MARBA-3410 file (N, C-alpha, C, O; in Angstrom, 1 decimal):
174
44.1,92.1,88.5,45.4,92.3,88.0,46.2,93.4,89.1,47.4,93.4,89.4 ~ 45.1,94.2,89.6,45.6,95.3,90.6,45.5,94.5,91.9,44.7,93.7,92.2 ~ 46.5,94.9,92.8,46.4,94.4,94.0,45.5,95.4,94.8,45.2,96.5,94.3 ~ 45.1,95.0,96.2,44.0,95.9,96.9,44.7,97.0,97.1,45.7,97.0,97.7 ~ 44.1,98.1,96.8,44.3,99.6,97.3,45.6,100.1,96.5,46.2,101.2,96.8
46.0,99.4,95.5,47.2,100.0,94.9,46.8,100.3,93.3,46.3,99.5,92.5 ~ 47.0,101.6,93.1,46.5,102.1,91.8,47.7,102.0,90.8,48.9,101.7,91.2 ~ 47.4,102.3,89.5,48.3,102.3,88.5,49.5,103.3,88.5,50.7,103.1,88.1 ~ 49.1,104.5,89.2,49.6,105.7,89.2,50.9,105.3,90.3,52.1,105.6,90.0 ~ 50.3,104.7,91.4,51.3,104.5,92.4,52.4,103.4,92.0,53.6,103.5,92.4
52.0,102.5,91.2,52.9,101.6,90.7,54.0,102.1,89.8,55.2,101.8,89.9 ~ 53.4,103.1,88.9,54.4,103.8,88.0,55.2,104.8,88.9,56.4,104.9,88.5 ~ 55.0,105.3,89.7,55.7,106.2,90.8,56.8,105.3,91.3,57.9,105.7,91.2 ~ 56.4,104.1,91.8,57.3,103.5,92.2,58.5,102.9,91.3,59.7,102.7,91.7 ~ 58.0,102.8,90.1,59.0,102.2,89.2,59.9,103.4,88.8,61.1,103.3,88.5
59.3,104.6,88.6,60.1,105.9,88.6,61.1,106.2,89.5,62.2,106.7,89.2 ~ 60.8,105.9,90.5,61.5,106.0,91.8,63.0,105.2,91.7,64.1,105.7,91.9 ~ 62.7,104.0,91.4,63.8,103.2,91.3,64.7,103.4,90.1,65.9,103.0,90.2 ~ 64.2,103.9,89.1,65.0,104.5,88.0,65.5,105.7,88.2,66.7,106.0,87.7 ~ 65.0,106.6,88.8,65.7,107.9,89.3,66.9,107.5,90.4,67.9,108.2,90.5
66.9,106.3,91.0,67.8,106.2,91.8,69.0,105.5,91.2,70.2,105.7,91.5 ~ 68.6,104.7,90.1,69.8,104.3,89.2,70.4,105.3,88.5,71.7,105.3,88.6 ~ 69.7,106.2,87.8,70.1,107.4,87.1,71.1,108.1,88.1,72.3,108.5,87.7 ~ 70.6,108.4,89.3,71.5,109.2,90.2,72.8,108.5,90.5,73.8,109.2,90.6 ~ 72.9,107.1,90.6,73.9,106.5,90.9,74.8,106.6,89.7,76.0,107.0,89.9
74.4,106.3,88.4,75.1,106.4,87.1,75.9,107.7,87.1,77.1,107.8,87.1 ~ 75.1,108.8,87.2,75.5,110.2,87.2,76.4,110.5,88.2,77.3,111.2,87.9 ~ 76.4,110.1,89.4,77.3,110.2,90.5,78.6,109.5,90.2,79.7,109.9,90.4 ~ 78.4,108.3,89.6,79.6,107.5,89.4,80.4,108.2,88.2,81.6,108.4,88.4 ~ 79.8,108.6,87.3,80.6,109.4,86.2,81.2,110.5,86.7,82.3,110.8,86.3
80.4,111.5,87.6,81.0,112.6,88.2,82.5,112.3,88.9,83.6,112.8,88.7 ~ 82.2,111.2,89.8,83.4,110.7,90.4,84.7,110.4,89.5,85.9,110.7,89.7 ~ 84.2,109.6,88.4,85.3,109.2,87.5,85.9,110.3,86.9,87.2,110.2,86.8 ~ 85.3,111.4,86.4,85.7,112.6,85.9,86.7,113.4,86.8,87.8,113.9,86.5 ~ 86.2,113.3,88.2,87.0,114.1,89.2,88.4,113.3,89.5,89.5,113.9,89.6
88.3,111.9,89.5,89.5,111.0,89.5,90.3,111.5,88.4,91.5,112.0,88.6 ~ 89.8,111.4,87.1,90.8,111.6,85.9,91.4,112.9,85.9,92.5,113.0,85.6 ~ 90.7,114.0,86.3,91.2,115.4,86.5,92.4,115.3,87.6,93.4,115.9,87.5 ~ 92.2,114.6,88.6,93.2,114.5,89.7,94.3,113.8,89.2,95.4,114.1,89.5 ~ 94.0,112.8,88.4,95.2,111.8,87.9,96.2,112.8,86.9,97.4,112.8,86.9
95.5,113.5,86.2,96.3,114.2,85.2,96.9,115.5,85.9,98.0,116.0,85.5 ~ 96.2,116.0,86.8,97.0,117.0,87.5,98.2,116.5,88.4,99.1,117.3,88.7 ~ 98.0,115.1,89.0,99.3,114.7,89.7,100.3,114.3,88.6,101.5,114.4,88.9 ~ 99.9,113.7,87.4,100.8,113.3,86.5,101.5,114.5,85.8,102.7,114.3,85.4 ~ 100.9,115.6,85.7,101.5,117.0,85.4,102.4,117.4,86.3,103.4,117.9,85.8
102.2,117.3,87.8,103.1,117.8,88.8,104.2,117.0,88.9,105.3,117.5,89.2 ~ 104.1,115.7,88.8,105.0,114.7,89.0,105.8,114.2,87.7,106.8,113.5,87.8 ~ 105.4,114.7,86.6,106.3,114.6,85.4,107.8,115.2,85.5,108.7,114.5,84.9 ~ 108.2,116.2,86.0,109.5,116.6,86.0,110.4,115.7,86.9,111.6,115.6,86.6 ~ 109.7,115.1,88.0,110.6,114.2,89.0,110.4,113.0,88.4,111.4,112.3,88.6
109.6,112.5,87.6,109.7,111.4,86.9,110.5,111.4,85.8,111.0,110.3,85.4 ~ 110.8,112.4,85.2,111.9,112.5,84.2,113.3,112.2,84.8,114.1,111.4,84.4 ~ 113.5,113.1,85.8,114.7,113.0,86.5,114.9,111.6,87.0,116.0,111.1,86.9 ~ 113.8,110.8,87.6,114.1,109.5,88.2,114.4,108.6,87.1,115.3,107.7,87.3 ~ 113.7,108.8,86.0,114.0,107.8,85.0,115.6,107.9,84.2,116.2,106.9,83.8
116.0,109.3,84.2,117.4,109.4,83.7,118.4,108.8,84.8,119.3,108.1,84.4 ~ 118.2,109.0,86.0,119.0,108.4,87.1,118.9,106.8,87.0,120.0,106.1,87.0 ~ 117.6,106.2,86.8,117.6,104.9,86.6,118.2,104.3,85.5,118.8,103.2,85.6 ~ 118.0,105.0,84.4,118.7,104.6,83.2,120.3,104.5,83.4,120.9,103.5,83.1 ~ 120.7,105.6,83.9,122.1,105.4,84.3,122.5,104.3,85.2,123.5,103.6,84.9
121.8,104.1,86.3,122.2,103.1,87.2,122.1,101.8,86.5,122.9,101.0,86.8 ~ 121.2,101.5,85.6,121.0,100.4,84.8,122.5,100.1,83.9,123.0,99.0,83.8 ~ 122.8,101.3,83.4,124.0,101.3,82.6,125.2,100.9,83.4,126.0,100.1,83.0 ~ 125.3,101.6,84.4,126.4,101.2,85.5,126.5,99.8,86.1,127.5,99.2,86.3 ~ 125.2,99.3,86.2,125.0,97.9,86.7,125.3,96.8,85.8,125.5,95.7,86.2
125.4,97.0,84.7,125.6,96.0,83.5,127.0,95.2,83.9,126.9,93.9,84.0 ~ 128.0,95.6,84.1,129.1,94.9,84.5,128.9,93.8,85.8,129.5,92.7,85.9 ~ 128.0,94.3,86.4,127.5,93.3,87.6,126.8,92.0,87.2,126.7,90.9,87.8 ~ 126.3,92.3,86.1,125.6,91.0,85.5,126.3,89.9,85.0,125.8,88.8,84.8 ~ 127.6,90.2,84.6,128.5,89.2,84.4,128.9,88.0,85.5,129.0,86.8,85.3
129.1,88.6,86.7,129.7,88.0,87.6,128.4,87.2,88.4,127.3,87.7,88.4 ~ 128.5,85.9,88.9,127.5,85.1,89.4,127.1,85.7,90.8,126.0,85.8,91.2 ~ 128.3,86.1,91.5,127.8,86.6,92.9,126.9,88.0,92.9,126.2,88.4,93.8 ~ 127.2,88.7,91.9,126.6,90.1,91.9,125.1,90.1,91.2,124.3,91.0,91.4 ~ 125.0,89.0,90.3,124.0,88.9,89.3,122.7,89.1,90.0,121.9,89.9,89.5
122.4,88.6,91.1,121.1,88.8,91.8,121.0,90.1,92.2,119.8,90.5,92.1 ~ 121.7,90.8,92.8,121.5,92.2,93.1,121.4,93.0,92.0,120.6,94.0,92.1 ~ 122.1,92.8,90.8,121.8,93.5,89.6,120.5,93.4,89.0,119.9,94.2,88.3 ~ 120.1,92.1,89.3,118.7,91.7,88.6,117.4,92.4,89.7,116.4,92.9,89.2 ~ 117.6,92.3,90.8,116.8,93.0,91.6,116.6,94.6,91.3,115.5,95.1,91.3
117.8,95.2,91.0,117.9,96.4,90.6,117.1,96.8,89.4,116.4,97.8,89.3 ~ 117.3,95.9,88.3,116.6,96.0,87.1,115.0,95.8,87.1,114.2,96.3,86.4 ~ 114.8,94.9,88.2,113.2,94.6,88.3,112.5,96.0,88.8,111.4,96.4,88.3 ~ 113.2,96.7,89.8,112.8,97.8,90.5,112.7,98.9,89.3,111.7,99.6,89.2 ~ 113.6,99.0,88.7,113.9,100.2,87.6,112.7,100.1,86.7,112.1,101.1,86.4
112.4,98.7,86.3,111.2,98.7,85.5,110.1,99.5,85.9,109.4,100.1,85.1 ~ 109.9,99.4,87.3,108.5,100.2,88.0,108.7,101.6,87.6,107.7,102.2,87.3 ~ 110.0,102.1,87.7,110.1,103.6,87.7,109.7,103.9,86.3,108.9,104.9,86.1 ~ 110.3,103.1,85.2,110.0,103.3,83.9,108.6,103.0,83.5,108.1,103.7,82.6 ~ 108.1,102.1,84.1,106.4,102.0,84.1,105.6,103.1,84.3,104.7,103.5,83.6
106.1,103.6,85.5,105.4,104.7,86.3,105.4,106.2,85.2,104.4,106.8,84.8 ~ 106.6,106.3,84.8,107.1,107.3,83.6,106.3,107.2,82.5,105.7,108.2,82.1 ~ 106.1,106.1,82.0,105.2,105.6,80.8,103.8,105.9,81.0,103.2,106.5,80.2 ~ 103.3,105.4,82.1,101.9,105.6,82.3,101.4,107.0,82.7,100.3,107.4,82.6 ~ 102.4,107.8,83.3,102.0,109.3,83.4,102.1,110.1,81.9,101.2,110.9,81.6
103.1,109.8,81.3,103.4,110.4,79.8,102.1,110.2,79.2,101.4,111.1,78.9 ~ 101.6,108.7,79.2,100.4,108.3,78.4,99.2,109.0,78.7,98.4,109.4,77.8 ~ 99.1,109.1,80.1,97.9,109.8,80.7,97.8,111.3,80.0,96.8,111.7,79.5 ~ 98.9,112.0,80.0,98.8,113.2,79.9,98.7,113.6,78.2,98.1,114.5,77.7 ~ 99.6,112.6,77.5,99.1,112.6,75.9,97.8,112.3,75.6,97.3,113.0,74.8
97.1,111.3,76.2,95.9,111.0,75.9,94.8,112.1,76.0,93.9,112.4,75.2 ~ 95.0,112.7,77.3,94.1,113.9,77.5,94.4,115.1,76.7,93.4,115.9,76.4 ~ 95.7,115.3,76.2,96.1,116.4,75.2,95.3,116.1,73.8,94.5,116.9,73.3 ~ 95.6,114.9,73.4,94.9,114.4,72.0,93.6,114.3,72.1,92.9,115.1,71.5 ~ 93.0,113.5,72.8,91.5,113.1,72.7,90.6,113.5,74.0,89.4,113.4,74.0
91.4,114.0,74.9,90.3,114.6,76.2,90.0,113.7,77.1,90.5,112.6,77.0 ~ 89.3,113.8,78.1,89.2,113.0,79.1,88.3,112.0,79.1,88.2,111.1,80.0 ~ 87.3,112.0,78.0,86.4,110.7,77.7,87.4,109.6,77.2,87.0,108.4,77.5 ~ 88.6,109.8,76.5,89.4,108.9,76.1,90.2,108.4,77.2,90.5,107.2,77.2 ~ 90.6,109.2,78.2,91.3,108.8,79.4,90.4,107.8,80.2,90.9,106.8,80.7
89.2,108.2,80.4,88.5,107.5,81.2,88.1,106.1,80.6,87.9,105.1,81.3 ~ 88.0,106.1,79.2,87.8,104.7,78.5,89.1,103.9,78.9,88.8,102.8,79.3 ~ 90.3,104.3,78.7,91.7,103.8,79.0,91.7,103.2,80.5,92.1,102.1,80.9 ~ 91.1,104.2,81.2,91.2,103.8,82.8,90.3,102.6,83.1,90.5,102.0,84.1 ~ 89.4,102.3,82.3,88.3,101.3,82.6,89.1,99.9,82.3,88.7,98.8,82.7
90.1,100.0,81.6,90.9,98.6,81.3,92.1,98.5,82.4,93.3,98.5,82.2 ~ 91.5,98.5,83.6,92.5,98.4,84.7,93.6,99.3,84.6,94.7,99.2,85.1 ~ 93.3,100.3,84.0,94.3,101.4,84.2,95.5,101.3,83.2,96.1,102.3,82.8 ~ 95.7,100.1,82.7,96.8,100.0,81.8,96.2,100.1,80.4,97.1,100.0,79.5 ~ 95.0,100.3,80.1,94.5,100.6,78.7,94.9,102.2,78.4,94.7,102.7,77.2
95.4,103.0,79.5,95.7,104.3,79.0,97.1,104.3,78.1,97.3,105.3,77.4 ~ 97.9,103.4,78.1,99.2,103.1,77.3,98.6,102.9,75.9,98.8,103.7,75.0 ~ 98.0,101.8,75.6,97.5,101.4,74.3,96.6,102.7,73.7,96.7,103.0,72.5 ~ 95.7,103.4,74.7,95.2,104.4,74.1,96.0,105.7,73.5,95.6,106.4,72.5 ~ 97.2,105.8,74.2,98.0,106.8,73.8,99.0,106.4,72.6,99.5,107.2,71.8
99.1,105.2,72.5,99.7,104.7,71.3,98.8,104.9,70.1,99.2,105.4,69.0 ~ 97.3,104.5,70.3,96.6,104.7,69.1,96.4,106.2,68.8,96.4,106.6,67.6 ~ 96.3,107.1,69.8,96.2,108.4,69.5,97.5,109.1,68.8,97.3,110.1,68.1 ~ 98.6,108.8,69.0,99.8,109.1,68.7,99.7,108.7,67.1,100.2,109.4,66.2 ~ 99.1,107.6,66.8,99.1,107.0,65.3,98.1,107.8,64.5,98.3,108.1,63.4
96.8,108.1,65.2,95.9,108.8,64.7,96.3,110.4,64.3,95.9,111.0,63.3 ~ 97.1,111.0,65.2,97.5,112.3,65.1,99.0,112.5,64.4,99.5,113.6,64.3 ~ 99.4,111.4,64.0,100.7,111.4,63.2,101.7,111.9,64.1,102.7,112.4,63.6 ~ 101.7,111.8,65.2,102.8,112.3,66.3,103.8,111.2,66.5,103.8,110.5,67.5 ~ 104.8,111.3,65.4,105.7,110.2,65.3,106.7,110.1,66.3,107.2,109.1,66.7
107.0,111.4,66.8,108.1,111.4,68.1,107.4,111.0,69.1,108.1,110.3,69.9 ~ 106.2,111.1,69.5,105.6,110.7,70.7,105.4,109.1,70.5,105.7,108.3,71.4 ~ 105.1,108.7,69.4,104.7,107.4,69.2,106.2,106.6,69.5,106.2,105.6,70.1 ~ 107.3,107.1,69.1,108.7,106.5,69.3,108.9,106.5,70.7,109.0,105.5,71.3 ~ 108.8,107.7,71.4,108.9,107.5,72.8,108.1,106.5,73.5,108.6,105.9,74.5
107.0,106.3,73.1,106.0,105.5,73.8,106.4,104.0,73.6,106.5,103.2,74.5 ~ 106.8,103.8,72.2,107.4,102.4,72.0,108.7,102.1,72.9,108.8,101.1,73.5 ~ 109.6,103.2,72.9,110.9,102.9,73.4,110.6,102.8,75.0,111.3,102.0,75.6 ~ 109.7,103.5,75.5,109.3,103.1,76.9,108.6,102.0,77.2,108.7,101.6,78.3 ~ 107.8,101.5,76.4,107.2,100.0,76.6,108.2,98.9,76.7,108.3,98.0,77.6
109.1,99.2,75.6,110.2,98.3,75.6,111.2,98.3,76.7,111.8,97.3,77.0 ~ 111.6,99.5,77.3,112.4,99.7,78.4,111.7,99.3,79.6,112.4,98.7,80.4 ~ 110.4,99.4,79.9,109.9,98.9,81.1,109.8,97.4,81.0,110.1,96.6,82.0 ~ 109.4,96.9,79.8,109.3,95.4,80.2,110.6,94.8,79.7,110.8,93.7,80.3 ~ 111.3,95.2,78.9,112.8,94.8,78.9,113.5,94.7,80.1,114.2,93.7,80.4
113.5,95.7,80.9,114.2,95.8,82.2,113.6,94.7,83.1,114.4,93.9,83.7 ~ 112.4,94.7,83.1,111.8,93.7,84.0,111.9,92.3,83.6,112.0,91.5,84.5 ~ 112.0,91.9,82.4,112.3,90.4,82.0,113.5,90.2,82.2,113.9,89.1,82.6 ~ 114.5,91.2,81.9,116.1,91.0,82.1,116.2,90.8,83.6,116.8,89.8,84.0 ~ 115.7,91.6,84.5,115.9,91.4,85.9,115.3,90.2,86.3,115.9,89.5,87.0
114.2,89.8,85.9,113.7,88.4,86.3,114.7,87.2,85.9,115.0,86.2,86.6 ~ 115.2,87.3,84.7,116.2,86.4,84.3,117.4,86.3,84.9,117.9,85.1,85.1 ~ 118.0,87.6,85.4,119.1,87.7,85.9,118.8,87.0,87.6,119.7,86.3,88.0 ~ 117.8,87.2,88.3,117.6,86.7,89.5,117.2,85.1,89.5,117.3,84.5,90.6 ~ 116.9,84.5,88.6,116.5,83.2,88.2,117.7,82.2,88.1,118.2,82.3,87.0
118.1,81.5,88.8,119.3,80.6,88.7,119.2,79.8,87.5,118.1,79.4,87.1 ~ 120.3,79.6,86.9,120.1,78.5,85.8,120.2,77.1,86.2,120.6,76.8,87.3 ~ 120.0,76.3,85.2,119.8,74.8,85.6,121.2,74.2,86.2,121.3,73.5,87.2 ~ 122.3,74.7,85.5,123.5,74.5,86.1,123.8,75.1,87.6,124.4,74.4,88.4 ~ 123.4,76.1,87.8,123.7,76.7,89.2,122.7,75.9,90.2,123.0,75.7,91.3
121.6,75.6,89.8,120.7,74.7,90.6,121.3,73.3,91.0,121.3,72.9,92.1 ~ 121.9,72.6,90.0,122.6,71.3,90.1,123.8,71.5,90.8,124.1,70.6,91.5 ~ 124.5,72.5,90.8,125.8,72.9,91.8,125.3,72.9,93.1,125.6,72.1,94.0 ~ 124.2,73.8,93.2,123.9,74.0,94.6,123.4,72.7,95.4,123.6,72.6,96.6 ~ 122.7,71.8,94.6,122.2,70.5,95.3,123.4,69.7,95.5,123.4,68.9,96.4
124.5,69.8,94.7,125.6,69.0,94.7,126.5,69.4,95.9,127.2,68.6,96.6 ~ 126.4,70.9,96.1,127.1,71.2,97.4,126.4,71.0,98.6,127.0,71.0,99.7 ~ 125.1,70.8,98.6,124.4,70.3,99.7,124.9,68.9,100.4,124.8,68.6,101.6 ~ 125.3,68.2,99.5,125.8,66.6,99.8,127.2,66.6,100.2,127.8,65.6,100.5
END
């Protein structure tokens, strides 16, 4: 069973060395995740006043652009602005969710949320708001989710030509 010149002690030490490397990689990875999470929370905290201002300005611009959605010639421009606005709302939602999850459940929950492609932070914040009975936070999160996806879907709808417009365009080519 033993190969020539190899003792059981050497074999066991070799196995422990591989295990130690795996343990070191896992601990190092967790350490990096905690550092990244702390950095994200710091960045979200510092960016939050700017994101609030940007969201207010974006909301006002969306309201001002509503009349442009009526006219066919300006509908595409308004749609593009709505799609870009959804990214501002989404960033605000993500940063707010990140901060609330850390406030409510700590960095462990934030890391779990980040493991789901980063977007798990928002559902984690929704669940945390439910469990802590933070109804105003829950309402803000739900409104932000609706605002983010509503403006994106509306913008895409505005930029997509209707069947009638496509038929008119084909007829105009002839």
